[in-house]
C-alpha positions in Angstrom: -12.6 -57.4 24.8 -15.9 -56.5 23.3 -19.2 -57.9 24.3 -22.9 -57.4 24.3 -25.5 -58.3 27.0 -26.5 -61.9 27.4 -30.2 -62.4 26.8 -31.5 -66.0 26.6 -30.5 -67.5 23.2 -29.1 -64.3 21.9 -26.2 -64.7 24.3 -22.9 -63.5 23.1 -20.8 -64.9 25.9 -21.8 -67.9 27.9 -20.4 -68.2 31.4 -19.4 -71.9 31.9 -18.9 -72.8 35.6 -17.2 -76.2 36.1 -15.4 -78.5 38.5 -12.8 -76.3 40.2 -9.4 -78.0 39.9 -5.9 -77.1 40.9 -5.1 -76.0 37.4 -7.6 -73.1 37.4 -9.4 -74.4 34.3 -10.4 -71.9 31.6 -12.2 -72.3 28.3 -12.1 -70.6 24.9 -14.9 -68.1 24.6 -14.5 -65.6 21.9 -12.5 -64.3 19.0 -13.1 -60.7 17.7 -11.9 -59.4 14.3 -12.1 -56.0 12.6 -12.8 -56.6 9.0 -13.3 -54.2 6.1 -16.6 -52.5 5.8 -17.8 -54.5 2.7 -17.1 -57.8 4.4 -18.9 -56.6 7.5 -21.9 -55.5 5.5 -22.2 -58.9 3.7 -21.9 -61.2 6.8 -25.6 -61.9 7.3 -26.8 -61.9 3.6 -26.5 -65.7 3.0 -29.7 -67.6 4.1 -27.9 -70.9 5.0 -25.5 -69.0 7.3 -28.4 -67.2 9.0 -30.9 -70.0 9.2 -28.7 -73.1 9.7 -25.1 -72.4 10.6 -25.0 -69.4 12.9 -27.3 -67.6 15.3 -26.7 -64.1 13.9 -27.1 -60.9 15.8 -26.0 -57.2 15.3 -25.9 -55.3 18.6 -24.7 -52.0 20.1 -23.2 -51.8 23.5 -22.1 -49.0 25.9 -19.6 -49.6 28.7 -17.6 -47.3 31.0 -14.8 -46.9 28.5 -16.2 -47.7 25.1 -19.1 -47.7 22.7 -19.3 -50.2 19.8 -21.6 -52.0 17.4 -20.7 -55.4 16.1 -22.0 -58.5 14.3 -21.9 -61.8 16.1 -21.9 -65.4 15.0 -23.2 -67.0 18.2 -22.5 -70.6 18.8 -23.5 -73.2 21.4 -20.4 -72.5 23.4 -18.2 -70.0 21.4 -18.8 -66.6 19.7 -17.1 -65.0 16.7 -17.4 -61.2 16.7 -16.9 -58.9 13.8 -16.4 -55.1 13.8 -15.8 -52.6 11.0 -13.2 -49.8 11.0 -14.0 -46.4 12.5 -12.0 -43.4 13.3 -10.6 -44.3 16.7 -7.4 -45.4 18.4 -9.1 -48.1 20.5 -8.3 -51.8 19.9 -10.9 -53.3 17.7 -11.7 -50.2 15.7 -9.0 -50.5 13.1 -8.8 -52.9 10.2 -7.0 -56.1 11.2 -7.4 -55.7 15.0 -8.2 -58.9 16.7 -8.6 -60.5 20.2 -8.8 -64.0 21.6 -10.6 -64.5 24.9 -10.8 -67.4 27.3 -13.1 -67.4 30.4 -13.0 -68.9 33.9 -15.4 -71.5 35.0 -16.1 -70.0 38.4 -15.9 -66.7 40.2 -12.6 -66.4 42.0 -10.4 -68.3 39.6 -9.2 -65.1 37.8 -7.6 -63.9 41.0 -5.6 -67.1 41.2 -4.4 -66.7 37.6 -3.4 -63.0 38.3 -1.4 -64.2 41.3 0.3 -66.9 39.1 1.1 -64.3 36.4 2.6 -61.9 39.0 4.7 -64.8 40.5 6.0 -65.5 37.0 6.6 -61.8 36.5 4.5 -61.7 33.4 3.6 -58.1 32.3 -0.3 -58.2 32.3 -3.1 -55.6 32.2 -6.1 -56.0 34.4 -9.4 -54.1 34.2 -13.0 -54.2 35.2 -15.6 -53.3 32.6 -18.8 -51.7 33.8 -22.1 -52.5 32.2 -24.3 -49.5 31.3 -28.0 -50.0 30.7 -30.9 -49.3 33.0 -28.4 -49.8 35.8 -24.6 -49.4 36.2 -22.9 -52.5 37.6 -19.5 -54.3 37.2 -19.8 -56.6 34.2 -16.6 -58.6 33.9 -12.9 -58.5 35.0 -10.2 -59.1 32.5 -6.6 -60.1 32.5 -4.8 -59.5 29.2 -1.7 -59.4 27.1 -2.4 -56.4 24.9 -0.8 -54.2 22.3 -2.1 -51.8 19.7 -3.3 -54.5 17.2 -4.2 -57.6 19.2 -5.2 -58.9 22.7 -5.1 -62.2 24.5 -7.3 -62.2 27.5 -9.1 -64.1 30.2 -12.5 -62.9 31.4 -14.5 -63.5 34.5 -18.1 -62.2 34.9 -18.8 -60.4 38.1 -21.3 -61.4 40.9 -23.4 -58.3 40.4 -23.9 -59.0 36.7 -24.9 -62.6 37.2 -27.5 -61.5 39.8 -28.7 -59.0 37.2 -29.2 -61.9 34.8 -31.4 -63.6 37.4 -29.0 -66.1 38.9 -29.5 -66.9 42.6 -26.6 -67.0 45.0 -26.6 -70.8 45.0 -26.5 -70.9 41.2 -23.6 -68.4 41.0 -21.6 -70.5 43.4 -22.4 -73.8 41.9 -20.2 -75.6 39.4 -22.1 -75.6 36.1 -21.6 -76.6 32.6 -22.4 -74.3 29.7 -25.5 -76.3 28.8 -26.8 -76.1 32.4 -26.1 -72.4 32.5 -27.8 -71.7 29.2 -30.7 -74.0 30.1 -31.5 -71.7 33.0 -31.4 -68.6 30.8 -33.4 -70.1 28.0 -35.9 -72.0 30.1 -34.7 -75.3 28.6 -34.8 -74.2 25.0 -32.4 -76.1 22.6 -29.7 -74.2 20.8 -31.3 -73.5 17.4 -28.3 -73.6 14.9 -25.3 -75.7 14.0 -22.3 -73.7 15.3 -21.0 -75.6 18.4 -17.6 -74.1 19.2 -14.3 -72.7 17.8 -11.8 -75.6 17.6 -8.8 -74.0 15.7 -7.4 -70.6 15.0 -4.5 -70.1 12.6 -2.7 -66.7 12.6 0.6 -65.0 11.8 2.9 -64.1 14.7 6.1 -62.3 15.2 8.5 -63.0 18.0 6.7 -60.6 20.4 3.3 -62.2 19.7 4.8 -65.7 20.0 6.2 -64.8 23.4 2.7 -63.5 24.5 1.0 -66.6 23.2 3.4 -68.8 25.1 2.8 -66.9 28.3 -0.9 -66.9 27.7 -0.7 -70.7 27.3 1.1 -71.1 30.6 -1.5 -69.2 32.7 -4.3 -71.0 30.8 -2.6 -74.4 31.3 -2.5 -75.0 27.6 -0.2 -77.6 26.1 2.5 -76.1 24.0 4.1 -77.8 20.9 6.4 -76.2 18.3 3.9 -73.8 16.8 0.7 -74.4 18.8 -0.9 -73.9 22.2 -4.0 -76.0 22.9 -6.4 -77.5 25.4 -8.6 -80.5 24.6 -11.1 -78.4 22.7 -9.3 -75.4 21.0 -6.0 -75.0 19.3 -4.2 -71.7 18.5 -1.7 -72.3 15.7 0.8 -69.7 14.6 3.1 -69.2 11.6 6.2 -67.2 12.5 6.9 -64.1 10.4 9.5 -61.3 10.8 6.9 -58.6 10.2 3.2 -59.0 11.0 0.9 -58.4 8.0 -2.0 -55.9 8.3 -4.4 -58.8 8.8 -3.1 -61.5 11.0 -5.9 -64.1 11.2 -5.7 -66.8 8.6 -8.4 -69.3 9.4 -11.0 -70.1 12.1 -12.3 -73.7 12.3 -15.5 -74.5 14.1 -17.3 -77.7 15.0 -20.9 -78.3 14.0 -23.6 -80.2 15.9 -24.6 -82.5 13.0 -23.2 -83.6 9.6 -23.7 -81.1 6.8 -23.4 -81.4 3.0 -20.2 -80.0 1.6 -20.5 -76.5 0.4 -18.7 -73.2 0.1 -20.3 -69.9 1.1 -18.6 -66.8 -0.4 -19.1 -63.8 1.7 -16.9 -61.9 -0.7 -13.3 -62.2 -2.1 -11.9 -61.6 1.4 -13.8 -64.3 3.3 -15.0 -67.8 2.4 -16.7 -70.3 4.6 -16.1 -74.0 3.7 -18.5 -76.5 5.2 -17.6 -80.2 5.3 -19.3 -82.8 7.5 -19.2 -81.6 11.1 -16.7 -78.8 10.5 -16.7 -75.4 8.9 -13.7 -73.2 8.2 -13.7 -69.4 7.9 -10.8 -68.6 5.5 -9.6 -65.0 5.3 -7.9 -63.9 2.0 -6.6 -60.5 2.8 -3.0 -61.4 2.3 -3.3 -63.2 -1.0 
């Protein structure tokens, strides 16, 4: 999964600690998508999107195994990340690549989830990503179901990185909501835009991806229905197909902090954003 450094209200990923329960609670964090270069270029051109809807940031990041530049719609408690194609075989660098990430609420939970996955004999990948800046430290550990075009993952920030951000030992070990966490980093500043969190993702899935989604739901304690996995905040909804299209993400729905006038913002022919009340929907039209 791709990330950039958390710095006050330009945070890309917000580490939500919470009450530790037997179910190893996780929360939706991020979706990343590789779109075409023209769509990528146009993302920040609309004034309403930049000044009202999203906190927008373009950033470059270096890690131990990757180097990437992305554009980010940063929300109060979720992030949507966009990348453009480049000559590479790495996930995220080719048109249509995508990833969905959940995160743990407290250090140590991921190890429990890994043990659960191993007990269930789920084939998972695990890795530790190293942060490269003025210092080199472990950044986050990841459990993932991964193939060449998409990834379902759970992330857990590492102790060294949280100390680097300025958290004390007591704060790192304390159960903490997102707002409490962000309040420390931002010195109490209020989130300045409307994007609260991702509430629904619609995508195409073949039998292999459906199997991965169902396993991902099990280790995340997500409720499964016929074509959905969900917790109380975020739903992943899939349409079964025999062969996956080049671009698999259909729609992303987000919640907004206050009511907005109905409007449609056209990024280009491939991406529309429909705003209605306290919701906005990103609609991808690549498969029309």
